[in-house]
PyMOL Python script that loads the backbone (N, CA, C, O; Angstrom):
from pymol import cmd

cmd.read_pdbstr("""\
ATOM      1  N   MET A   1      47.516  -4.175  27.747  1.00  0.00           N
ATOM      2  CA  MET A   1      47.017  -4.261  29.085  1.00  0.00           C
ATOM      3  C   MET A   1      46.279  -5.629  29.316  1.00  0.00           C
ATOM      4  O   MET A   1      45.462  -6.063  28.504  1.00  0.00           O
ATOM      5  N   ASN A   2      46.613  -6.263  30.446  1.00  0.00           N
ATOM      6  CA  ASN A   2      46.024  -7.564  30.612  1.00  0.00           C
ATOM      7  C   ASN A   2      44.606  -7.440  31.217  1.00  0.00           C
ATOM      8  O   ASN A   2      44.158  -6.353  31.582  1.00  0.00           O
ATOM      9  N   THR A   3      43.950  -8.548  31.304  1.00  0.00           N
ATOM     10  CA  THR A   3      42.542  -8.555  31.843  1.00  0.00           C
ATOM     11  C   THR A   3      42.421  -8.132  33.260  1.00  0.00           C
ATOM     12  O   THR A   3      41.385  -7.605  33.664  1.00  0.00           O
ATOM     13  N   SER A   4      43.447  -8.344  34.030  1.00  0.00           N
ATOM     14  CA  SER A   4      43.500  -7.896  35.469  1.00  0.00           C
ATOM     15  C   SER A   4      43.419  -6.336  35.496  1.00  0.00           C
ATOM     16  O   SER A   4      42.632  -5.735  36.227  1.00  0.00           O
ATOM     17  N   ALA A   5      44.270  -5.745  34.664  1.00  0.00           N
ATOM     18  CA  ALA A   5      44.275  -4.253  34.613  1.00  0.00           C
ATOM     19  C   ALA A   5      42.974  -3.670  34.039  1.00  0.00           C
ATOM     20  O   ALA A   5      42.533  -2.592  34.439  1.00  0.00           O
ATOM     21  N   LEU A   6      42.382  -4.394  33.108  1.00  0.00           N
ATOM     22  CA  LEU A   6      41.105  -3.961  32.532  1.00  0.00           C
ATOM     23  C   LEU A   6      40.004  -4.024  33.634  1.00  0.00           C
ATOM     24  O   LEU A   6      39.166  -3.130  33.759  1.00  0.00           O
ATOM     25  N   TYR A   7      40.051  -5.076  34.386  1.00  0.00           N
ATOM     26  CA  TYR A   7      39.074  -5.243  35.524  1.00  0.00           C
ATOM     27  C   TYR A   7      39.303  -4.131  36.545  1.00  0.00           C
ATOM     28  O   TYR A   7      38.336  -3.530  37.014  1.00  0.00           O
ATOM     29  N   LYS A   8      40.537  -3.846  36.898  1.00  0.00           N
ATOM     30  CA  LYS A   8      40.805  -2.887  37.832  1.00  0.00           C
ATOM     31  C   LYS A   8      40.310  -1.470  37.356  1.00  0.00           C
ATOM     32  O   LYS A   8      39.716  -0.703  38.114  1.00  0.00           O
ATOM     33  N   GLU A   9      40.603  -1.183  36.038  1.00  0.00           N
ATOM     34  CA  GLU A   9      40.155   0.134  35.431  1.00  0.00           C
ATOM     35  C   GLU A   9      38.627   0.219  35.573  1.00  0.00           C
ATOM     36  O   GLU A   9      38.131   1.272  35.972  1.00  0.00           O
ATOM     37  N   GLN A  10      37.844  -0.859  35.262  1.00  0.00           N
ATOM     38  CA  GLN A  10      36.443  -0.831  35.362  1.00  0.00           C
ATOM     39  C   GLN A  10      35.994  -0.612  36.851  1.00  0.00           C
ATOM     40  O   GLN A  10      35.089   0.187  37.095  1.00  0.00           O
ATOM     41  N   MET A  11      36.578  -1.269  37.780  1.00  0.00           N
ATOM     42  CA  MET A  11      36.249  -1.058  39.177  1.00  0.00           C
ATOM     43  C   MET A  11      36.552   0.352  39.650  1.00  0.00           C
ATOM     44  O   MET A  11      35.795   0.920  40.439  1.00  0.00           O
ATOM     45  N   ILE A  12      37.647   0.920  39.177  1.00  0.00           N
ATOM     46  CA  ILE A  12      38.005   2.309  39.536  1.00  0.00           C
ATOM     47  C   ILE A  12      37.038   3.203  38.919  1.00  0.00           C
ATOM     48  O   ILE A  12      36.564   4.091  39.627  1.00  0.00           O
ATOM     49  N   ARG A  13      36.654   3.097  37.636  1.00  0.00           N
ATOM     50  CA  ARG A  13      35.659   3.974  36.978  1.00  0.00           C
ATOM     51  C   ARG A  13      34.380   3.933  37.663  1.00  0.00           C
ATOM     52  O   ARG A  13      33.756   4.985  37.798  1.00  0.00           O
ATOM     53  N   GLU A  14      33.894   2.784  38.135  1.00  0.00           N
ATOM     54  CA  GLU A  14      32.614   2.705  38.810  1.00  0.00           C
ATOM     55  C   GLU A  14      32.632   3.371  40.168  1.00  0.00           C
ATOM     56  O   GLU A  14      31.644   3.971  40.592  1.00  0.00           O
ATOM     57  N   TYR A  15      33.789   3.260  40.864  1.00  0.00           N
ATOM     58  CA  TYR A  15      33.936   3.941  42.121  1.00  0.00           C
ATOM     59  C   TYR A  15      33.982   5.450  41.979  1.00  0.00           C
ATOM     60  O   TYR A  15      33.314   6.172  42.719  1.00  0.00           O
ATOM     61  N   ILE A  16      34.785   5.934  41.012  1.00  0.00           N
ATOM     62  CA  ILE A  16      34.994   7.380  40.779  1.00  0.00           C
ATOM     63  C   ILE A  16      33.649   8.036  40.495  1.00  0.00           C
ATOM     64  O   ILE A  16      33.345   9.134  40.960  1.00  0.00           O
ATOM     65  N   MET A  17      32.835   7.287  39.685  1.00  0.00           N
ATOM     66  CA  MET A  17      31.460   7.914  39.284  1.00  0.00           C
ATOM     67  C   MET A  17      30.628   8.075  40.536  1.00  0.00           C
ATOM     68  O   MET A  17      29.690   8.872  40.507  1.00  0.00           O
ATOM     69  N   LYS A  18      30.897   7.372  41.654  1.00  0.00           N
ATOM     70  CA  LYS A  18      29.964   7.501  42.764  1.00  0.00           C
ATOM     71  C   LYS A  18      30.499   8.569  43.793  1.00  0.00           C
ATOM     72  O   LYS A  18      29.798   8.929  44.739  1.00  0.00           O
ATOM     73  N   VAL A  19      31.704   9.038  43.586  1.00  0.00           N
ATOM     74  CA  VAL A  19      32.255  10.071  44.498  1.00  0.00           C
ATOM     75  C   VAL A  19      31.609  11.432  44.193  1.00  0.00           C
ATOM     76  O   VAL A  19      31.532  11.854  43.040  1.00  0.00           O
ATOM     77  N   ASN A  20      31.176  12.065  45.192  1.00  0.00           N
ATOM     78  CA  ASN A  20      30.657  13.402  45.111  1.00  0.00           C
ATOM     79  C   ASN A  20      31.747  14.429  45.260  1.00  0.00           C
ATOM     80  O   ASN A  20      32.063  14.798  46.391  1.00  0.00           O
ATOM     81  N   PHE A  21      32.339  14.912  44.196  1.00  0.00           N
ATOM     82  CA  PHE A  21      33.411  15.827  44.156  1.00  0.00           C
ATOM     83  C   PHE A  21      32.992  17.217  44.526  1.00  0.00           C
ATOM     84  O   PHE A  21      33.839  18.053  44.838  1.00  0.00           O
ATOM     85  N   LYS A  22      31.735  17.487  44.500  1.00  0.00           N
ATOM     86  CA  LYS A  22      31.186  18.882  44.815  1.00  0.00           C
ATOM     87  C   LYS A  22      31.111  19.026  46.311  1.00  0.00           C
ATOM     88  O   LYS A  22      31.061  20.154  46.801  1.00  0.00           O
ATOM     89  N   ASP A  23      31.099  17.959  47.059  1.00  0.00           N
ATOM     90  CA  ASP A  23      31.058  18.024  48.483  1.00  0.00           C
ATOM     91  C   ASP A  23      32.440  17.733  49.073  1.00  0.00           C
ATOM     92  O   ASP A  23      33.402  17.557  48.326  1.00  0.00           O
ATOM     93  N   ASN A  24      32.549  17.681  50.411  1.00  0.00           N
ATOM     94  CA  ASN A  24      33.837  17.294  50.964  1.00  0.00           C
ATOM     95  C   ASN A  24      34.136  15.906  50.606  1.00  0.00           C
ATOM     96  O   ASN A  24      33.289  15.016  50.684  1.00  0.00           O
ATOM     97  N   PHE A  25      35.386  15.715  50.198  1.00  0.00           N
ATOM     98  CA  PHE A  25      35.912  14.357  49.942  1.00  0.00           C
ATOM     99  C   PHE A  25      37.259  14.254  50.364  1.00  0.00           C
ATOM    100  O   PHE A  25      37.915  15.288  50.490  1.00  0.00           O
ATOM    101  N   SER A  26      37.785  13.100  50.610  1.00  0.00           N
ATOM    102  CA  SER A  26      39.122  12.920  51.059  1.00  0.00           C
ATOM    103  C   SER A  26      39.917  12.009  50.090  1.00  0.00           C
ATOM    104  O   SER A  26      39.493  10.904  49.750  1.00  0.00           O
ATOM    105  N   ILE A  27      41.053  12.512  49.677  1.00  0.00           N
ATOM    106  CA  ILE A  27      41.978  11.740  48.788  1.00  0.00           C
ATOM    107  C   ILE A  27      42.408  10.477  49.561  1.00  0.00           C
ATOM    108  O   ILE A  27      42.491   9.389  48.991  1.00  0.00           O
ATOM    109  N   LYS A  28      42.684  10.644  50.887  1.00  0.00           N
ATOM    110  CA  LYS A  28      43.057   9.499  51.691  1.00  0.00           C
ATOM    111  C   LYS A  28      41.982   8.417  51.718  1.00  0.00           C
ATOM    112  O   LYS A  28      42.299   7.228  51.672  1.00  0.00           O
ATOM    113  N   GLN A  29      40.721   8.815  51.791  1.00  0.00           N
ATOM    114  CA  GLN A  29      39.615   7.914  51.770  1.00  0.00           C
ATOM    115  C   GLN A  29      39.416   7.235  50.489  1.00  0.00           C
ATOM    116  O   GLN A  29      39.046   6.062  50.453  1.00  0.00           O
ATOM    117  N   ILE A  30      39.664   7.978  49.356  1.00  0.00           N
ATOM    118  CA  ILE A  30      39.587   7.434  48.055  1.00  0.00           C
ATOM    119  C   ILE A  30      40.650   6.306  47.840  1.00  0.00           C
ATOM    120  O   ILE A  30      40.364   5.258  47.261  1.00  0.00           O
ATOM    121  N   LYS A  31      41.881   6.577  48.335  1.00  0.00           N
ATOM    122  CA  LYS A  31      42.938   5.550  48.256  1.00  0.00           C
ATOM    123  C   LYS A  31      42.614   4.368  49.041  1.00  0.00           C
ATOM    124  O   LYS A  31      42.845   3.264  48.547  1.00  0.00           O
ATOM    125  N   GLU A  32      42.089   4.468  50.249  1.00  0.00           N
ATOM    126  CA  GLU A  32      41.733   3.335  51.095  1.00  0.00           C
ATOM    127  C   GLU A  32      40.621   2.567  50.481  1.00  0.00           C
ATOM    128  O   GLU A  32      40.700   1.339  50.433  1.00  0.00           O
ATOM    129  N   ASP A  33      39.547   3.226  49.987  1.00  0.00           N
ATOM    130  CA  ASP A  33      38.509   2.482  49.314  1.00  0.00           C
ATOM    131  C   ASP A  33      38.984   1.734  48.128  1.00  0.00           C
ATOM    132  O   ASP A  33      38.624   0.569  47.961  1.00  0.00           O
ATOM    133  N   LEU A  34      39.797   2.352  47.268  1.00  0.00           N
ATOM    134  CA  LEU A  34      40.316   1.658  46.076  1.00  0.00           C
ATOM    135  C   LEU A  34      41.261   0.563  46.488  1.00  0.00           C
ATOM    136  O   LEU A  34      41.287  -0.478  45.831  1.00  0.00           O
ATOM    137  N   ARG A  35      42.030   0.728  47.522  1.00  0.00           N
ATOM    138  CA  ARG A  35      42.941  -0.411  47.979  1.00  0.00           C
ATOM    139  C   ARG A  35      42.089  -1.671  48.348  1.00  0.00           C
ATOM    140  O   ARG A  35      42.447  -2.816  48.072  1.00  0.00           O
ATOM    141  N   ARG A  36      40.982  -1.369  48.966  1.00  0.00           N
ATOM    142  CA  ARG A  36      40.032  -2.513  49.290  1.00  0.00           C
ATOM    143  C   ARG A  36      39.450  -3.199  48.088  1.00  0.00           C
ATOM    144  O   ARG A  36      39.284  -4.417  48.025  1.00  0.00           O
ATOM    145  N   ILE A  37      39.130  -2.286  47.075  1.00  0.00           N
ATOM    146  CA  ILE A  37      38.500  -2.798  45.829  1.00  0.00           C
ATOM    147  C   ILE A  37      39.421  -3.503  44.893  1.00  0.00           C
ATOM    148  O   ILE A  37      39.099  -4.596  44.428  1.00  0.00           O
ATOM    149  N   ILE A  38      40.588  -2.910  44.585  1.00  0.00           N
ATOM    150  CA  ILE A  38      41.563  -3.434  43.610  1.00  0.00           C
ATOM    151  C   ILE A  38      42.699  -4.115  44.175  1.00  0.00           C
ATOM    152  O   ILE A  38      43.514  -4.663  43.434  1.00  0.00           O
ATOM    153  N   LYS A  39      42.830  -4.127  45.555  1.00  0.00           N
ATOM    154  CA  LYS A  39      43.826  -4.907  46.265  1.00  0.00           C
ATOM    155  C   LYS A  39      45.258  -4.283  46.082  1.00  0.00           C
ATOM    156  O   LYS A  39      46.261  -4.977  46.249  1.00  0.00           O
ATOM    157  N   GLU A  40      45.322  -3.068  45.765  1.00  0.00           N
ATOM    158  CA  GLU A  40      46.606  -2.342  45.731  1.00  0.00           C
ATOM    159  C   GLU A  40      46.336  -0.843  45.964  1.00  0.00           C
ATOM    160  O   GLU A  40      45.241  -0.351  45.690  1.00  0.00           O
ATOM    161  N   THR A  41      47.298  -0.169  46.447  1.00  0.00           N
ATOM    162  CA  THR A  41      47.091   1.240  46.726  1.00  0.00           C
ATOM    163  C   THR A  41      47.492   2.079  45.508  1.00  0.00           C
ATOM    164  O   THR A  41      48.669   2.160  45.159  1.00  0.00           O
ATOM    165  N   PRO A  42      46.531   2.677  44.890  1.00  0.00           N
ATOM    166  CA  PRO A  42      46.821   3.470  43.538  1.00  0.00           C
ATOM    167  C   PRO A  42      47.450   4.826  43.947  1.00  0.00           C
ATOM    168  O   PRO A  42      47.365   5.316  45.074  1.00  0.00           O
ATOM    169  N   GLY A  43      48.092   5.370  42.883  1.00  0.00           N
ATOM    170  CA  GLY A  43      48.486   6.771  42.979  1.00  0.00           C
ATOM    171  C   GLY A  43      47.287   7.604  42.535  1.00  0.00           C
ATOM    172  O   GLY A  43      46.524   7.238  41.641  1.00  0.00           O
ATOM    173  N   ILE A  44      47.164   8.748  43.213  1.00  0.00           N
ATOM    174  CA  ILE A  44      46.016   9.696  42.921  1.00  0.00           C
ATOM    175  C   ILE A  44      46.564  11.011  42.711  1.00  0.00           C
ATOM    176  O   ILE A  44      47.341  11.498  43.532  1.00  0.00           O
ATOM    177  N   ASP A  45      46.194  11.651  41.610  1.00  0.00           N
ATOM    178  CA  ASP A  45      46.525  13.039  41.327  1.00  0.00           C
ATOM    179  C   ASP A  45      45.220  13.761  41.020  1.00  0.00           C
ATOM    180  O   ASP A  45      44.444  13.369  40.149  1.00  0.00           O
ATOM    181  N   VAL A  46      45.007  14.878  41.810  1.00  0.00           N
ATOM    182  CA  VAL A  46      43.814  15.628  41.521  1.00  0.00           C
ATOM    183  C   VAL A  46      44.178  17.002  40.957  1.00  0.00           C
ATOM    184  O   VAL A  46      45.055  17.660  41.518  1.00  0.00           O
ATOM    185  N   LYS A  47      43.555  17.461  39.889  1.00  0.00           N
ATOM    186  CA  LYS A  47      43.680  18.736  39.276  1.00  0.00           C
ATOM    187  C   LYS A  47      42.546  19.577  39.702  1.00  0.00           C
ATOM    188  O   LYS A  47      41.392  19.153  39.621  1.00  0.00           O
ATOM    189  N   TRP A  48      42.831  20.769  40.158  1.00  0.00           N
ATOM    190  CA  TRP A  48      41.774  21.723  40.587  1.00  0.00           C
ATOM    191  C   TRP A  48      41.635  22.824  39.690  1.00  0.00           C
ATOM    192  O   TRP A  48      42.597  23.209  39.026  1.00  0.00           O
ATOM    193  N   LYS A  49      40.451  23.388  39.616  1.00  0.00           N
ATOM    194  CA  LYS A  49      40.162  24.634  38.890  1.00  0.00           C
ATOM    195  C   LYS A  49      39.718  25.669  39.950  1.00  0.00           C
ATOM    196  O   LYS A  49      39.106  25.352  40.970  1.00  0.00           O
ATOM    197  N   LYS A  50      40.065  26.898  39.636  1.00  0.00           N
ATOM    198  CA  LYS A  50      39.807  27.924  40.628  1.00  0.00           C
ATOM    199  C   LYS A  50      39.105  29.064  39.943  1.00  0.00           C
ATOM    200  O   LYS A  50      39.605  29.538  38.924  1.00  0.00           O
ATOM    201  N   ASP A  51      37.972  29.539  40.437  1.00  0.00           N
ATOM    202  CA  ASP A  51      37.252  30.666  39.820  1.00  0.00           C
ATOM    203  C   ASP A  51      37.146  31.703  40.868  1.00  0.00           C
ATOM    204  O   ASP A  51      37.010  31.356  42.041  1.00  0.00           O
ATOM    205  N   ASP A  52      37.200  32.972  40.527  1.00  0.00           N
ATOM    206  CA  ASP A  52      36.910  34.091  41.311  1.00  0.00           C
ATOM    207  C   ASP A  52      35.550  34.634  40.860  1.00  0.00           C
ATOM    208  O   ASP A  52      35.336  34.964  39.694  1.00  0.00           O
ATOM    209  N   ILE A  53      34.629  34.710  41.855  1.00  0.00           N
ATOM    210  CA  ILE A  53      33.359  35.149  41.616  1.00  0.00           C
ATOM    211  C   ILE A  53      33.244  36.584  42.178  1.00  0.00           C
ATOM    212  O   ILE A  53      33.536  36.837  43.347  1.00  0.00           O
ATOM    213  N   MET A  54      32.841  37.441  41.369  1.00  0.00           N
ATOM    214  CA  MET A  54      32.736  38.904  41.852  1.00  0.00           C
ATOM    215  C   MET A  54      31.309  39.194  42.254  1.00  0.00           C
ATOM    216  O   MET A  54      30.383  38.868  41.511  1.00  0.00           O
ATOM    217  N   ASN A  55      31.109  39.789  43.391  1.00  0.00           N
ATOM    218  CA  ASN A  55      29.883  40.158  43.910  1.00  0.00           C
ATOM    219  C   ASN A  55      29.719  41.676  43.814  1.00  0.00           C
ATOM    220  O   ASN A  55      30.322  42.391  44.614  1.00  0.00           O
ATOM    221  N   GLU A  56      28.952  42.181  42.898  1.00  0.00           N
ATOM    222  CA  GLU A  56      28.805  43.681  42.771  1.00  0.00           C
ATOM    223  C   GLU A  56      28.089  44.291  43.925  1.00  0.00           C
ATOM    224  O   GLU A  56      28.408  45.413  44.318  1.00  0.00           O
ATOM    225  N   VAL A  57      27.158  43.620  44.476  1.00  0.00           N
ATOM    226  CA  VAL A  57      26.346  44.162  45.561  1.00  0.00           C
ATOM    227  C   VAL A  57      27.224  44.343  46.866  1.00  0.00           C
ATOM    228  O   VAL A  57      27.234  45.398  47.500  1.00  0.00           O
ATOM    229  N   LYS A  58      27.917  43.287  47.193  1.00  0.00           N
ATOM    230  CA  LYS A  58      28.736  43.355  48.408  1.00  0.00           C
ATOM    231  C   LYS A  58      30.227  43.820  48.118  1.00  0.00           C
ATOM    232  O   LYS A  58      31.050  43.833  49.034  1.00  0.00           O
ATOM    233  N   SER A  59      30.527  44.168  46.937  1.00  0.00           N
ATOM    234  CA  SER A  59      31.819  44.670  46.554  1.00  0.00           C
ATOM    235  C   SER A  59      32.926  43.786  47.067  1.00  0.00           C
ATOM    236  O   SER A  59      33.810  44.221  47.805  1.00  0.00           O
ATOM    237  N   GLY A  60      32.860  42.518  46.657  1.00  0.00           N
ATOM    238  CA  GLY A  60      33.913  41.610  47.000  1.00  0.00           C
ATOM    239  C   GLY A  60      33.934  40.416  46.053  1.00  0.00           C
ATOM    240  O   GLY A  60      33.068  40.268  45.191  1.00  0.00           O
ATOM    241  N   THR A  61      34.979  39.541  46.241  1.00  0.00           N
ATOM    242  CA  THR A  61      35.102  38.428  45.494  1.00  0.00           C
ATOM    243  C   THR A  61      35.025  37.180  46.284  1.00  0.00           C
ATOM    244  O   THR A  61      35.336  37.212  47.475  1.00  0.00           O
ATOM    245  N   LYS A  62      34.637  36.087  45.723  1.00  0.00           N
ATOM    246  CA  LYS A  62      34.645  34.766  46.360  1.00  0.00           C
ATOM    247  C   LYS A  62      35.369  33.787  45.544  1.00  0.00           C
ATOM    248  O   LYS A  62      35.079  33.664  44.355  1.00  0.00           O
ATOM    249  N   VAL A  63      36.301  33.071  46.095  1.00  0.00           N
ATOM    250  CA  VAL A  63      37.134  32.088  45.458  1.00  0.00           C
ATOM    251  C   VAL A  63      36.361  30.727  45.565  1.00  0.00           C
ATOM    252  O   VAL A  63      36.027  30.265  46.657  1.00  0.00           O
ATOM    253  N   VAL A  64      36.095  30.112  44.370  1.00  0.00           N
ATOM    254  CA  VAL A  64      35.462  28.864  44.331  1.00  0.00           C
ATOM    255  C   VAL A  64      36.421  27.853  43.679  1.00  0.00           C
ATOM    256  O   VAL A  64      36.856  28.030  42.541  1.00  0.00           O
ATOM    257  N   GLU A  65      36.735  26.793  44.432  1.00  0.00           N
ATOM    258  CA  GLU A  65      37.612  25.733  43.852  1.00  0.00           C
ATOM    259  C   GLU A  65      36.824  24.505  43.666  1.00  0.00           C
ATOM    260  O   GLU A  65      35.965  24.175  44.484  1.00  0.00           O
ATOM    261  N   SER A  66      37.103  23.797  42.573  1.00  0.00           N
ATOM    262  CA  SER A  66      36.397  22.544  42.299  1.00  0.00           C
ATOM    263  C   SER A  66      37.403  21.612  41.508  1.00  0.00           C
ATOM    264  O   SER A  66      38.407  22.048  40.945  1.00  0.00           O
ATOM    265  N   VAL A  67      37.043  20.344  41.525  1.00  0.00           N
ATOM    266  CA  VAL A  67      37.921  19.354  40.900  1.00  0.00           C
ATOM    267  C   VAL A  67      37.623  19.419  39.399  1.00  0.00           C
ATOM    268  O   VAL A  67      36.492  19.394  38.915  1.00  0.00           O
ATOM    269  N   LYS A  68      38.813  19.507  38.700  1.00  0.00           N
ATOM    270  CA  LYS A  68      38.794  19.470  37.249  1.00  0.00           C
ATOM    271  C   LYS A  68      38.895  18.033  36.699  1.00  0.00           C
ATOM    272  O   LYS A  68      38.139  17.598  35.830  1.00  0.00           O
ATOM    273  N   SER A  69      39.867  17.347  37.260  1.00  0.00           N
ATOM    274  CA  SER A  69      40.042  15.931  36.942  1.00  0.00           C
ATOM    275  C   SER A  69      40.775  15.177  38.015  1.00  0.00           C
ATOM    276  O   SER A  69      41.390  15.778  38.896  1.00  0.00           O
ATOM    277  N   ILE A  70      40.716  13.861  37.949  1.00  0.00           N
ATOM    278  CA  ILE A  70      41.407  12.948  38.872  1.00  0.00           C
ATOM    279  C   ILE A  70      42.140  11.878  38.003  1.00  0.00           C
ATOM    280  O   ILE A  70      41.540  11.278  37.112  1.00  0.00           O
ATOM    281  N   SER A  71      43.362  11.674  38.270  1.00  0.00           N
ATOM    282  CA  SER A  71      44.137  10.637  37.656  1.00  0.00           C
ATOM    283  C   SER A  71      44.436   9.545  38.686  1.00  0.00           C
ATOM    284  O   SER A  71      44.731   9.819  39.849  1.00  0.00           O
ATOM    285  N   VAL A  72      44.347   8.292  38.213  1.00  0.00           N
ATOM    286  CA  VAL A  72      44.674   7.119  39.098  1.00  0.00           C
ATOM    287  C   VAL A  72      45.598   6.286  38.373  1.00  0.00           C
ATOM    288  O   VAL A  72      45.381   5.905  37.222  1.00  0.00           O
ATOM    289  N   ALA A  73      46.739   5.968  39.110  1.00  0.00           N
ATOM    290  CA  ALA A  73      47.774   5.103  38.511  1.00  0.00           C
ATOM    291  C   ALA A  73      47.782   3.753  39.229  1.00  0.00           C
ATOM    292  O   ALA A  73      47.747   3.694  40.458  1.00  0.00           O
ATOM    293  N   ILE A  74      47.828   2.716  38.482  1.00  0.00           N
ATOM    294  CA  ILE A  74      47.866   1.338  38.991  1.00  0.00           C
ATOM    295  C   ILE A  74      49.025   0.564  38.291  1.00  0.00           C
ATOM    296  O   ILE A  74      49.515   0.948  37.229  1.00  0.00           O
ATOM    297  N   THR A  75      49.424  -0.537  38.950  1.00  0.00           N
ATOM    298  CA  THR A  75      50.411  -1.458  38.276  1.00  0.00           C
ATOM    299  C   THR A  75      49.742  -2.537  37.536  1.00  0.00           C
ATOM    300  O   THR A  75      48.595  -2.883  37.818  1.00  0.00           O
ATOM    301  N   ASP A  76      50.464  -3.106  36.549  1.00  0.00           N
ATOM    302  CA  ASP A  76      49.932  -4.129  35.652  1.00  0.00           C
ATOM    303  C   ASP A  76      51.108  -5.143  35.402  1.00  0.00           C
ATOM    304  O   ASP A  76      51.600  -5.241  34.278  1.00  0.00           O
ATOM    305  N   GLY A  77      51.528  -5.854  36.407  1.00  0.00           N
ATOM    306  CA  GLY A  77      52.624  -6.835  36.184  1.00  0.00           C
ATOM    307  C   GLY A  77      54.008  -6.109  36.088  1.00  0.00           C
ATOM    308  O   GLY A  77      54.188  -4.995  36.580  1.00  0.00           O
ATOM    309  N   ASP A  78      54.928  -6.780  35.455  1.00  0.00           N
ATOM    310  CA  ASP A  78      56.279  -6.260  35.375  1.00  0.00           C
ATOM    311  C   ASP A  78      56.747  -6.109  33.935  1.00  0.00           C
ATOM    312  O   ASP A  78      56.277  -6.811  33.039  1.00  0.00           O
ATOM    313  N   ASN A  79      57.660  -5.203  33.728  1.00  0.00           N
ATOM    314  CA  ASN A  79      58.282  -5.109  32.414  1.00  0.00           C
ATOM    315  C   ASN A  79      59.416  -6.139  32.356  1.00  0.00           C
ATOM    316  O   ASN A  79      59.821  -6.639  33.405  1.00  0.00           O
ATOM    317  N   PRO A  80      59.944  -6.477  31.171  1.00  0.00           N
ATOM    318  CA  PRO A  80      61.051  -7.441  31.016  1.00  0.00           C
ATOM    319  C   PRO A  80      62.205  -7.101  31.954  1.00  0.00           C
ATOM    320  O   PRO A  80      62.857  -8.043  32.403  1.00  0.00           O
ATOM    321  N   ASP A  81      62.530  -5.833  32.304  1.00  0.00           N
ATOM    322  CA  ASP A  81      63.591  -5.546  33.178  1.00  0.00           C
ATOM    323  C   ASP A  81      63.297  -5.584  34.636  1.00  0.00           C
ATOM    324  O   ASP A  81      64.169  -5.262  35.444  1.00  0.00           O
ATOM    325  N   GLY A  82      62.092  -5.968  35.018  1.00  0.00           N
ATOM    326  CA  GLY A  82      61.683  -6.191  36.351  1.00  0.00           C
ATOM    327  C   GLY A  82      60.995  -5.002  36.962  1.00  0.00           C
ATOM    328  O   GLY A  82      60.476  -5.142  38.069  1.00  0.00           O
ATOM    329  N   THR A  83      60.943  -3.825  36.329  1.00  0.00           N
ATOM    330  CA  THR A  83      60.216  -2.720  36.826  1.00  0.00           C
ATOM    331  C   THR A  83      58.725  -2.864  36.599  1.00  0.00           C
ATOM    332  O   THR A  83      58.292  -3.488  35.630  1.00  0.00           O
ATOM    333  N   PRO A  84      57.951  -2.291  37.488  1.00  0.00           N
ATOM    334  CA  PRO A  84      56.493  -2.499  37.266  1.00  0.00           C
ATOM    335  C   PRO A  84      55.941  -1.672  36.133  1.00  0.00           C
ATOM    336  O   PRO A  84      56.368  -0.539  35.911  1.00  0.00           O
ATOM    337  N   LYS A  85      54.930  -2.276  35.368  1.00  0.00           N
ATOM    338  CA  LYS A  85      54.240  -1.516  34.367  1.00  0.00           C
ATOM    339  C   LYS A  85      53.202  -0.683  35.081  1.00  0.00           C
ATOM    340  O   LYS A  85      52.462  -1.207  35.914  1.00  0.00           O
ATOM    341  N   VAL A  86      53.125   0.619  34.774  1.00  0.00           N
ATOM    342  CA  VAL A  86      52.207   1.497  35.355  1.00  0.00           C
ATOM    343  C   VAL A  86      51.218   1.983  34.345  1.00  0.00           C
ATOM    344  O   VAL A  86      51.603   2.388  33.248  1.00  0.00           O
ATOM    345  N   HIS A  87      49.917   1.956  34.691  1.00  0.00           N
ATOM    346  CA  HIS A  87      48.894   2.468  33.797  1.00  0.00           C
ATOM    347  C   HIS A  87      48.211   3.599  34.561  1.00  0.00           C
ATOM    348  O   HIS A  87      47.972   3.458  35.760  1.00  0.00           O
ATOM    349  N   SER A  88      47.884   4.728  33.901  1.00  0.00           N
ATOM    350  CA  SER A  88      47.255   5.785  34.472  1.00  0.00           C
ATOM    351  C   SER A  88      45.981   6.164  33.705  1.00  0.00           C
ATOM    352  O   SER A  88      45.954   6.189  32.474  1.00  0.00           O
ATOM    353  N   PHE A  89      44.936   6.456  34.476  1.00  0.00           N
ATOM    354  CA  PHE A  89      43.622   6.758  33.860  1.00  0.00           C
ATOM    355  C   PHE A  89      43.197   8.089  34.397  1.00  0.00           C
ATOM    356  O   PHE A  89      43.296   8.356  35.595  1.00  0.00           O
ATOM    357  N   THR A  90      42.720   8.930  33.498  1.00  0.00           N
ATOM    358  CA  THR A  90      42.263  10.282  33.957  1.00  0.00           C
ATOM    359  C   THR A  90      40.784  10.377  33.740  1.00  0.00           C
ATOM    360  O   THR A  90      40.293   9.984  32.682  1.00  0.00           O
ATOM    361  N   TYR A  91      40.057  10.884  34.702  1.00  0.00           N
ATOM    362  CA  TYR A  91      38.635  11.047  34.743  1.00  0.00           C
ATOM    363  C   TYR A  91      38.339  12.541  34.872  1.00  0.00           C
ATOM    364  O   TYR A  91      38.691  13.165  35.873  1.00  0.00           O
ATOM    365  N   PHE A  92      37.708  13.094  33.883  1.00  0.00           N
ATOM    366  CA  PHE A  92      37.275  14.499  33.957  1.00  0.00           C
ATOM    367  C   PHE A  92      35.978  14.641  34.689  1.00  0.00           C
ATOM    368  O   PHE A  92      35.016  13.937  34.382  1.00  0.00           O
ATOM    369  N   ILE A  93      35.920  15.537  35.658  1.00  0.00           N
ATOM    370  CA  ILE A  93      34.738  15.760  36.490  1.00  0.00           C
ATOM    371  C   ILE A  93      33.924  16.932  35.965  1.00  0.00           C
ATOM    372  O   ILE A  93      32.889  17.271  36.539  1.00  0.00           O
TER     373      ILE A  93
END
""", "prot")
cmd.dss("prot")
cmd.show_as("cartoon", "prot")
cmd.util.cbc("prot")
cmd.orient("prot")
């Protein structure tokens, strides 16, 4: 990985650490913000976890979804055959 990709990874990590994944957030907004920061539109993949919480008093269940991890894919130059090199980083929330 070249220094440009390492710099991008650092900038992405700093940005992801500031996002409040427990509140409302937008994948579209994350992509737009990262495009401004690293000068390319990254690929974003969010993994969710889902918990069912049972309430014995009210005799019901509540579904709680939260972010488990987020993966960000960026390019890093080209391979010898001309296809782009892609690097992916996963951040566990």
